[in-house]
N, C-alpha and C positions, 0 to 999 in steps of 0.2 A: 361664534367661534365657526360653524357648521359650515355660515355663509362667508366668511373672511376664506374657507380653502378651498372653498364652491369655489370663489371668484381668482384666487388664486390660481387654482387647476386652468379653468377658463385661458388665463392669460398663459398660459404657459402653453397650449393649445393651438391660441395664435400665435404666440410667438413661433412652434414651431412649422405652420402650416402657411406661414410667412414667407417666414428662412426656405421650406420646399419650393413653394411655388417661384420664389423668384430665382432657386438658384436650374431650376425648370427653363424657365424664360430663357435668364441669362443663358443655358449653355447651349438653348435651340437656335440663338443670335446666328445669323448665317457672318462666316467672315473668320478669321483666327485671329486673335489680338500675338500672337506671338510673330505670325508672321507680317502684320498691318507694322508691325514695332523693327525687326529685326529683317524684313527680306526685302527693304533695298537694296537694288544692286549696289550702289557706292560702296556700301558697307563690306563687300565681296566675302559674305557669308557662305559657305558649302551648305547643298542640305543636309548633309551629314550634322554639320554645325547646328543649321537648323533645328533639328528632329532632338539631338544634344541639349537645347535651349528650352526645345518641348517638354523632355523628359524631364529637366530642371523643376520647369512648372509644375507638376507630374497630370500631362495637358493627354501622354500619351495612354493614359493607364481607362480602365473601364469604367462608363456614367455609374453606374450603384458605387462602386469601390471609393472612387473622388468625391462624390454624394458625404458617404459613410463619413470618410474621411478629418473631408470639412468642418463639419460639426463636432467631432471630437475634437477638430483643432479650434473652433467656436469657444466649443465649452473654455480652454484650455489659453483661451487668451491671446491666440495664435491667430491670425487676420490675415497671415501670406504677404506676400511683397510684390507690388506694382508690374505690370508688366511695363509700363511705357518709363520709370524713370529706374526701378531696383529697390528702390530704398520699401521698406516697412510699411504696410496699411496703418496698422495703429499708431506709429509717426506722424503720419499724410494727418490722418483722424486729429490726436492730440495737438497738431497743430493748429491745424484750421477748424476745433471745438469751438476753444473760446470767442471769436469772433463773431460766429454765427449762434451763438448762447446767446451774449448780449443785444442781436439784432432781434431773436427770436422772440426775450421779454420786455424787451425795448412794446417791441412789436404787439405783441399782445396786454400789453398793461395801458397802451396810448388806446388799440381797437377797443378795452374795455370800456373805458373814458369817454369813448367817442359814443360807443353802445350807450351805455345807462343816459348821456348828456340828450341826446337825439329821445330814444324812448320814453323820458319823464318829461320835454316839454314837449312833445308831440302830444304826451299824456294830459300834463299841468302847464297847459301854456297858457300866458293870459289870456291872448287873441286868440281868435280861432283864423285868421290866417297863416298864423306861428304853427300853432298844429298841424295846419294843414299842411305845409312846408315842410316841418320838419317832417308828417308822415308820408312824402312822396320821395325822401332822401333812401330810404334803405335800395326800394328798388329799385334807384338809379347808382346804387354804389356798388349793386350786385352785379350788375352789363355792363362795369367797365373791369376791361381787362388789365391782368396786373402790368406787364408794359407796356400799356398805354398809358397807365397813369403812372407810371416812373418817367415816360418822357416828357408828358406833359406837365410832372412837377420841375426836369430839369430845365424845360422849355420856359417854365413862367418864374419860379425862382430863382434858376440858377441866368438865365439870358434877359430876362426881360425887366424883373425887378434888382438883380447882383446881391440878395439875400442873402446866396448862399452859393460856393466857386464850385462850380460844375467838376474841374480838376483840380486834384492838391491842398484839397478839404484836409480837417485833421482833428480829433473831439470830438466833441458833438455833433463840429458842423457837419461830420461826413456820416455820422445818425440820423440826421432828419429824413432827407428824401427819402434812402433806403426804411428807415421805422414807418413814414408817412405810405411808401408803394405796398406793405404787405398789410399795414392796418387798415385802412380804409375796405377793401373790398372783405376784411374778417370780421369788422365790426358793423359789414350791413346785416346781416344774417343772426348774429347777435340782438341788434336790435329789436330786430322783426320779431323774434323768439321772445324775447323782452316783450316788446310793446302787444301784443296774443297776450301776452301770460297778464300781464296789470291789466287790459280791457277785461281780462276772466275774472281776476280777482275783486275787481269793484263791483261785478254784478253779484256779489256773495253777497247773503244774509249778511253777517257779522259783519261790513263795512260801513253798512246801512244802520246799526244799531251804534258802532261806535261813534262813525256822522251824526247821530241823532244825540248822544251825549258830548254834543258840544264839541269832540274834536277837531284842530283846523288841520289845513287843509296838510301842510308841510309835516306833522302827527303820525296822521292817516297814512299819508306817503312812506315815511322811514319806516315807521314806529309797526305797519300792519299790511299796507300794498305790495311795498318791494320787498319781506323777509319769506313771504308767498310766491312771489312769482319771480325770484331771483333763483330758484330750486331748474325751472327746464331751460333756466338762461347757463345755470352754471353746466348742465350736460353738452351743452350745445358748446359750450368754450372746450371743453373735452375734444368731442369728435372733432372740430375747428382746429384744432394743435395740429394736424396734419397738414393745412393749408400754408401755414410755416413752413416745413418741407419747400412746398412746393413753390411758396411766392420763395423762398430765399434761394433757392436756385436761380429765377429772373429777376432776383432784384441785385442781388450778389452780381448777378451779369453784365446789367446796365451801367451799376456805378461803378462795376470792377471793385467791388469787391472780396479780398482774401476769408475763402469761409466754406463750410460745407457747402452750397450751391456751384461757385467758380470749381468747387475740386468732382463739382458730379459731373459739371458741363465740359471740364476737361474728360474724364475719363467716358466719358459717353462721345465722343470725338475721337479718341482714339482706343476705343471696343477694351477699354480697358477691365475686364470680368472681376481681377479681384477685389476692385477699391467698391466698382459699383454694388457688389451683393454684399459688402462693409457698411455701405451707407446704408443699402435698403434696409439690413438686419438692425444697422442705429436705430434709424426714421420708426420701423416698426417698434424695440424696444418701448422707442421714447413715447412714441401714441398709445403704447399701451398699460406703460405704467401708468398716465395723463390718466384714462379712461379708468385704469383700477383703484389711481385714488377719491377720480370722483365718483366711484362707486359705493366704495368704502365710508364715501363723508354725505352718501344720502339719508344712509340712516341715522347720524349723526344729525344734520341739520333739518331734518321733518320727523319728530315722533311718529306719527302716523306710522312709517315704517319700521321705524325701529320696534315697537310692536310688531307688526308682520313675522317680525325675523325670530324676536323673543318667542313669538306666540308657537309652534310647535312645541319648543323644550321645555314649556309651559305645561302644555296637555300631557305633553309624557308622563311627566312628574303628579299629573293627577292624576293619571290613570293606574302609574302601579301609588 
């Protein structure tokens, strides 16, 4: 129990720091979102009217007061209003979230599948050339920019092969290329960590003992090597979940998908600070929750860690 409480408190501290840093950086950006939106001479607004609009958004108050008020508003679920459209930020996020959530989950599943396929084929492939080829894939995938992957996928699968329409795709067809665009760069570090873990586990004495008892390669792989090698990969998967947010921005922009990524790009272009701050907080919250779940799962999956977390309590009982 103390371990869980400590991890939850650490997660809350990380969220507070992420919010504070995002708020300070966004406040320090040059330019005025109100002036950029309403300062067009064609609108014919006077300086007094612009000041009234700025006052309605609270932009005229002292920075510390605005910071504390924004924290209290976020805790109450009030994310403010978009300077560009005037719509509630919570409504904009609720509209964009389902599409991005489907894209993120699908990309993570495909990335894990690619990483496992690459790592296991590179370690247990039948031919030497096949193992070498798959070992060379992760460094190649890591070096590929996300936007370049998206453009090349459109060029090959849409223009050359005609398998997926570049414009007007619906349903699963609309997910294929964006998912691959995000999954390929995420699968690369996952495969590298899994490969390194498999190589380390295969050198352990218990593997030689199991093999000496006549265990087959498949038994050794799934019942012994994979179970021990997946723990570091689980941590990497939690860390890389943040890449899904950055990848979604590029992927949704390249493929013109409505979602959190496209909302972020529009907010950056319009200097829409309330929307950007809400997106940063949402991304940080998602990232912290994923990593908190991974940390809490570690003692469950690894008995050695569970014994370490339980050891202090048992020692205190023994002393008493």
